C-alpha positions in Angstrom: -16.6 -15.2 30.4 -13.9 -13.9 28.7 -14.6 -12.5 25.4 -13.0 -14.3 22.2 -10.8 -11.4 20.4 -11.8 -10.5 17.0 -9.9 -12.4 14.5 -7.9 -10.0 11.8 -10.4 -11.1 9.0 -13.1 -10.5 10.8 -11.7 -6.7 11.8 -10.7 -6.4 8.1 -14.3 -7.6 6.8 -15.7 -4.9 9.3 -13.8 -1.9 8.1 -14.4 -3.2 4.6 -18.0 -2.9 5.4 -18.2 -0.2 7.8 -17.0 2.2 4.6 -20.4 0.9 2.3 -19.2 0.8 -1.0 -21.5 -1.0 -3.4 -20.7 -4.9 -3.9 -21.0 -4.6 -7.7 -17.8 -3.4 -9.6 -14.4 -3.7 -8.2 -14.0 -5.4 -4.8 -14.7 -3.1 -1.8 -11.3 -4.4 -0.5 -9.7 -3.2 -3.4 -11.2 0.3 -3.0 -10.5 0.4 0.7 -6.8 -0.1 0.0 -7.2 3.5 -1.3 -8.9 5.0 1.4 -6.1 3.0 4.1 -3.2 4.4 1.9 -4.7 7.9 1.4 -5.2 8.2 4.9 -1.6 7.0 5.7 -2.7 4.0 7.1 -0.1 2.2 5.2 0.1 -1.2 7.2 -3.7 -1.2 7.2 -3.9 -0.8 3.4 -1.3 -3.7 3.5 -3.4 -5.8 5.7 -7.0 -4.7 3.5 -5.5 -6.0 0.3 -3.5 -8.9 1.6 -6.9 -10.4 2.8 -8.3 -10.1 -1.0 -4.9 -11.4 -2.5 -4.9 -14.3 0.5 -8.6 -15.3 -0.8 -7.4 -16.8 -4.3 -4.9 -16.7 -7.0 -5.9 -15.5 -10.3 -4.8 -13.0 -13.0 -4.7 -9.9 -10.6 -2.1 -11.9 -8.0 0.9 -10.0 -9.2 -1.0 -6.8 -9.2 -2.4 -7.1 -5.7 1.0 -8.0 -4.5 2.7 -4.9 -6.0 0.3 -3.1 -4.4 0.7 -4.5 -1.1 4.5 -4.0 -1.4 4.0 -0.6 -2.3 2.1 -0.1 1.0 4.8 -1.8 2.7 7.7 0.4 1.3 5.5 3.5 3.1 5.1 1.3 6.0 9.0 1.5 6.1 9.2 5.3 5.6 6.6 6.5 8.1 8.2 4.4 11.0 11.6 5.5 9.9 10.4 9.1 10.0 8.8 8.8 13.3 11.6 7.5 15.1 14.9 7.7 13.1 16.9 7.3 15.9 15.4 4.3 17.4 17.6 1.1 16.6 15.5 -1.0 14.3 13.1 2.1 12.9 15.9 3.9 11.9 17.4 1.3 9.5 14.1 0.9 7.6 14.9 3.0 4.2 16.6 0.0 2.8 14.1 -2.6 3.0 11.5 0.6 1.7 13.7 0.7 -1.5 14.0 -3.1 -1.6 9.9 -2.6 -1.5 9.5 0.1 -4.2 11.7 -2.2 -6.4 9.7 -5.4 -5.9 6.6 -3.4 -6.6 7.7 -1.7 -9.4 8.2 -5.8 -10.9 4.7 -6.9 -10.0 3.0 -4.0 -11.0 4.8 -3.6 -14.6 2.8 -6.5 -16.6 -0.4 -4.4 -16.2 0.9 -0.9 -17.3 -0.5 1.4 -18.3 -3.6 0.8 -16.6 -5.2 -1.8 -14.8 -8.8 -2.4 -12.7 -9.1 1.3 -12.9 -5.6 2.6 -11.9 -3.4 4.6 -14.0 -0.4 2.6 -13.1 2.0 5.3 -14.8 0.9 7.6 -11.8 2.1 5.0 -9.5 4.9 4.4 -11.5 6.0 8.1 -11.1 5.4 8.2 -7.0 7.6 5.1 -6.6 10.2 6.5 -8.4 10.2 10.1 -6.7 10.4 8.3 -3.2 12.8 5.4 -4.3 15.5 8.3 -6.0 14.9 10.8 -3.3 16.3 8.0 -0.8 19.0 6.4 -2.9 20.2 10.0 -3.8 21.2 10.8 0.0 22.8 7.8 0.0 19.9 6.6 2.3 20.4 9.0 4.6 17.2 11.3 3.9 13.8 10.2 3.9 11.5 11.9 1.6 8.3 11.0 3.4 6.8 13.7 5.3 3.1 12.8 7.4 2.1 17.1 5.6 3.1 16.2 2.2 2.7 12.2 2.1 1.6 10.9 -1.5 -2.0 9.9 -1.9 -2.6 7.6 -5.0 -5.5 8.2 -7.5 -8.4 6.0 -7.0 -9.2 3.7 -9.5 -11.5 5.2 -12.0 -14.9 2.9 -11.3 -16.8 1.9 -14.4 -20.5 1.6 -14.5 
């Protein structure tokens, strides 16, 4: 008998639960986003937070969407860095800049801090990477695995 493939939502839930964060306080999915992002697993960060975002629209929806777009921008930069001569991956800097701008738009209303995250640090990060790409006329990727950015984990309040 063939085994059924694990559905994406189930796989994400298993990952988040394995991290062992308490159920009180910020959502474990929200915290898992930072764990993935800081591990240079940007696509996974996108997936983890998208799982939370898709559960229901609330006052945090645009905030989550902005963080998802931020991770998406770094998906593009990481892929471009890995395969700059590839026909598709070599052209990923324009979409990265577009996602940085969308992330800024969605995160701006939540400044300066939201859900324990210092957004001023996030905006500094966005500006550094977006400006690096734009200043080079989209010819130089500022992302590198050895100097990849990390987001500050949200200040979890007891």
